[in-house]
N, C-alpha and C positions, 0 to 999 in steps of 0.2 A: 391695560397698557400693552401696546403692540410690540413685536420683536424689535422694530426699528427704534422705538422710543427707549426700550430697555438697553439696547446696544449703545445709544447716545449717552445715557446716564452712566453706564458702565465705563465708557470712554472718558467722561468728565471726572468720575471718581478716580480712575486710573491716573489721569493727568495730574490732579491735585495731590495724590499720594506720592507719585514719583518725582514731582517737582521738588519735594523736600530733600531726598538724598541727592538729587541733581545739584541743588545749590551747595551742598556740603562736599560733593565728590572732589572737586578740584583743590579744595583747601584742607580737607580732613587730615591727610597724612602730613602735609606741610605745616598745619597748625600745631600738631603734636610735636613735630620737629622743632618748631619755634619755642615750644614750652620746655625744650631741653631733653626730649626723649630720644633714645636710640632706635634704630630700625628693628632690633630684636624686641625691645619693649613695645614698640608700635605694633609689630606683628602679634605679640602676646595680647595686647588690648583688642585687636581685631578678632583674635581667637576667642576672647571673652564674649564679644558680641555674637560671634557665630555659634558658640556653644550654648549661650543663653537662648538663642533662637531654636537651636536643636532640642534643648531640654524642654521648651515650652510649646513647641509646634503641635504635638499631638493633643495635649490637654486643651489648648486654645482652639484647635480645630474642632475637637469634640464639643467644646462649649458653644461654638457657633452653630453646630448642627442641633444641639439640644435647646439652646436659649433663643438666639435671634441673630441674624447676620448684621443688621443695622446697629444693634447695641454693642456688639463686639468691635465693629469698625469704629464707632465713635470713641470707645474706650482706647483703642489703639492710637487715635489722634491725640487724645489728652495725654497719654503716657509719652507719646513721641514728642509733644511740645515741651514737656518737662525735661526729657533727656537732652533735647537740643539746647535748651537754656543752660543746663549744667555743663554740657560739653563746650559751649561757646565761652563760658566764664570760668570754668575750672582750670586750676593751675597745677595742682598736685596730682601725681599718678593715681592715687586712690579715688579722687574726684572724677577723673576721666574714666576709671574703671566702673564706677557706679553709673556714670552716664552711658557707658557701653551696655551695661546690664539692662538699664531702662530702655535703651534704643533697641536691644534685642527683644525685650518683652513687647514693645510696640510693633516690631516687625512680625513676631509670631502671631500676635492678635490679628494682624491685617493680611496674613498670607493666603487666606482662602475665602473669606466671607464675600468680598465684592464679586469675584468670578462666580462663586456659587449662587449669589443673588441673581446675576445675569442669566445663568443657565436655567435656573428655576423659573425666572420671569419669561424667558423665551419659550420654554416648553409649556408653561401655562397658557401662553397665547397661541403657539403653533403646534402643540402636541409633542410626543416623544421623538418624532422624526424631524423636528424643527432644525433648520440649518444653523449650525453653531460656529463653523470655522470663520465665517466673515465677521461676526461680532467679536469673536475672540481675537482675530487679527486686528480689528479696529481698536480694541482695548490695548493690545500690545503696541500698536503704532502710536497711540496717544501717550502711553508710558514712555516710549523712546523719545518722542518729541519733547515731553516734559523734561526728561533727562538732558536732552540736547540744550534746551533753553536754560535750564538750571545751571548746567556747567558753564555756559557762556556768562551768565550773570555772576555765578559763584567765583569764576576766575577773573572776571573783569573788575568787579568791585574792589577786591584787595589791591589790584594794580592801580586803580584810580586813587584810592585812599592812601596808597603808599608812595605816591610821587613826591618829589621834592628832595632837598638836601638831607633831611632827616626823616626818612619815610615813616609815616604813622605816628610821629612823636606827639602831635596834638591830640590824637585819639587816645593814646596811652595816658597822657597827662590828664585828660578830662575824665578818665574812668579809673584812675589809680593803677593803671597797668593791666586791668582785667580784660579790656577789649582791645584786641589787636586788629589791624586791617583784615587779617585772615578770619577773624571771629564774626565779622559783619554778615557774611552770607549765611552762617549758621543761625544767627538771630533772625534773619529774614525767613529762614526755613521754619522756625518755631511759629512765626505768624501765619505762614501758609498752613501749618498743621491745625491751627485753630479754625481757619477757613474751611479746611477739609471736614472737620467735625460738624460745622454748621451745615454744609452741603449734604453730608450723609444723613443727618437728622431730617432734612427737608425733602430730599429727592429720592430716597430709597424706601418706598412704602413696602410693607410686607403683609401678607394675609395674617389675620389674627391666629395666634397659637394658643393651644390649651393653657389655661392658668396652671402655673407650676410653683413649686417651692424650692428653696435653696437645697434642701435635702434631695429632692428629686433630680435637680440639675446635677448635683455632685454624684449621684448614683448613675445618671445617664451618661456622663462624660466618659468614664472608663469603658462602658459598653461600646460607645461610638469609636473610641480609640482601638479597642480590640477588633472591632469589625473592620476598620480600615487596614490594620495589620494583616488580618486573615485574607482580605481581598488581595492585597499585594503579594502574599505568599502563594495564593491559589492560581492567580492569573499570570501567564507568561508574558503577555503584552504589558501589563501594568508593572511587572518586575523590570522590564526594559525601560519603561518610562521613568521609573524611580532611579535605576542605576545610571541611566544617561543624564538624568537631572543632577546627580552627584558629580558627574564628569564636567558638566556645564559650570557648576559651582566652583570646581577647581580651576577651570580656565578663567572665569571672571575674577576670582580673588588674585590670581597670578598677575593678570594685567593691571588691576587696580592697585596692587601693592608695589609693583616694580616700576610702573611707568612714571609716577611723580618724581622718583629719585633720578631717573634717567633725564627727565626734563630739567631738573635742577642742575645736573651735571652740564647740560648744554647752555643754560642761561646764567648760572652763577649766583642767583638771588631767589629767595622763596616766592616773593610776589610775582616776579616775571615768570618763574617756573609754574606758578598757579595759572597764569594767563596762558602759557603754552599748553599746559596739560588740559585746560578748559577747551582750547581750540581742538586739541586731539580728541578729547572725550566727546565734544559736540559732533565732530565728524563721525566718530564711532557710533554714537546713538542715532545719527541720521542714517547711517548704514543699517542699524538695527530696525529703524522705522521702515526703511525700504524693504528689508527682508521680511518683516512682519506683514507689511501691506501686500507683498507678493506671495505670502504663504499659500493662499488658495491656488494661485497660478503654479507654484512649485509642485503642489500635490497633483495637479492635472498633468504637468510636464513629466513628473516622475512615475505617474501611474498609480498613485495611492499615497495615503498619509505616512505609512511606514517607510516607503522608499524615499519620500520627501525628507523625512527626519534624517535618514542615513546620508543622503546627498548634502543636506544643509550642514550637518555636523562635520562631514568630511571637508567642506570649505572652511569652517572654523578651525579645524585641526591644522590644515595647511597654513593658515594665517598665524596661529600661535607658534608653530614650529619655525616659521620664518622670522618671527620676532626674536625667538631664542637664538637662531643662527646669526642674527645681526647684532646681538647685544654688545659684543666687544668690538664691533667694527666702527670705523669713523669714515667721514666723507659723505658727499651728497648721494652717491649711489646707495650706500648702506642705509642712509636715512630714508631714501625713497622706498627701498625694499621694506624697511621697518614700518613705514606709514602704510604701505600696501597690506602688509600682514595684519596690522591693527584693524584696518577696514574690513578685511576678510573675516577676522574673528567675529566682529559684531554683525556683519551681514549674514554669516552662516547661522549664528545663534538666534538671530532675529527671525529667520525663515523657519528654523526648527521649532521655536516655541509654540505658535498657534497650532501647528500640526500635531505636536506632542500632546497639547492640552485637549484637542478635539478627540484624540484616541482615548485619553483618560476618561472624558465625560461620557463617551459611548459605553464605558464599562461600569460606571457607578450610577447609583440613583441619588435622589435628593437627600435621603436620610444620612448618607455618608459622604456627600460630595465635598464639604469643607474639610472633613477629616482626611480624605484622600489627597486633597491639595496640600494639606499640612504635612502629610507623609512625604509628598514630593519635595516640598520646601525643606523638610528635615534632611532629606538626602542631599539637597543642594548645599545647605549651610554646613552640615556635618563634614562632608568630604571637602568642602571649601576651606573649613577651618584647618583641617589636617594639611591640605596642600599649601595653605598660607604659611603655617609654621615651618613646613619643610623648605619653602622658598626663602623665608627669612633667615634660616639657619645655614644655608649654602653660601659659599663665597661668591662675590660679584662676578658677573659675566654670563655666559650662556646657561650654566648649571641651574640657577633658580627657576628658569623657564621650563626645565625638563619635566618635573613632576606633573604640572598642569597639562603640558602637551601630551604626555603619555596617557594620562587619565582620559583626556578628551578623545584621543585615538581609540582607547578601549571602549568608550561610550559609543563611538561611531560604529565599531565592529559589531556591537550588539545587534544592530539593525541590518546586518548583512543578509539575513534570511528572514522570511515571514515568521511572525510569532505564532500564528494559528489561532484556533478558537480558545475561549476561556475554559478552564477546567470546570467540570460540573460541580454543583453544590454537594458537599458530603452528606450522606443520609443521616437523618436525625434519629437518634436512638430514643427509646422510651424514656430513659433517664434524663435526656437532655430536653425532651419535649416539654 
């Protein structure tokens, strides 16, 4: 398989995977609100998801490196389908909490294998110096387009189903109150998860691996995890990748948690708020797609991948701080500034992602690639969970936007100076040999 074919399949897998959260994004927070949950409880459930991802990232990344990329990806799709069904139909807080745990497990299983598969396939075809940035940018662009399309569908379907004098009454009556208009996009996402599993099993061939046993797999996972952690501790550039990924997670959770409530304040109804948020999110993800597609150009313009990451994160920081500054303002000018800030957040993060990933893959080999990606995702989810809980605990207005903005600013400043070469491998002692 040539690098171009591998890049195309990686883009398709990325599209199918990210279409699922895209369908849920516009209605997720609003659906939990309709179930009677407060913002504090919702932020706690989102933290359950993030902490589940954080707790499972390293073991599942090591499992992908030891077992097989395709197997772990297919498992993530099956667990994801189960979690989406439970989230769509669950009514009690404990049911939604279980759904969040399963959703987090699915996210952890999927956080590295697809990208690791692409880099392995590209290097198998083009050698260790194969050009990666363009394929990584294509996968990121496909992911953003899937999120944009998903948010449009996810926001539009509840609005269409909720029209009339008694919005959604026929749907509630037909399902005994289990299915609300806001539940329908989540059920559609569960169907997409099953299609994702089918595509992964058919389209992602892997070279035969040595036959192994469960005992060997379980022994190999901790070694892979420790190798990924040592690599991050030893290499200054990888430390920057990981720490700035955490700041990106804080920025994303801040926007995703606070924007739906602001949309409902403007519209006065959950279904119309979902439609407005879907339009906003679609525009944001189109900005992410534009930034991702232009990531190679940004690197050429900035004079290298590290400078491109710094420039891109600076754009995102400016957007997030602008959102916070206009949080309590009213009127068309404030809304226009808030919309500009929203677009800048996603444009900047979109341009930073492929350049940050390309720097990571230049520093790691195939044996630890998925683990390194899981460490990166662990940083994103872990810091995001803390920032989300902080935002949910602060009073309404500009303050909830401040933790995410400050953390993203810190992630930007990490790239102000070149990281330099990786530290040399520590000498092996006779006892360790």
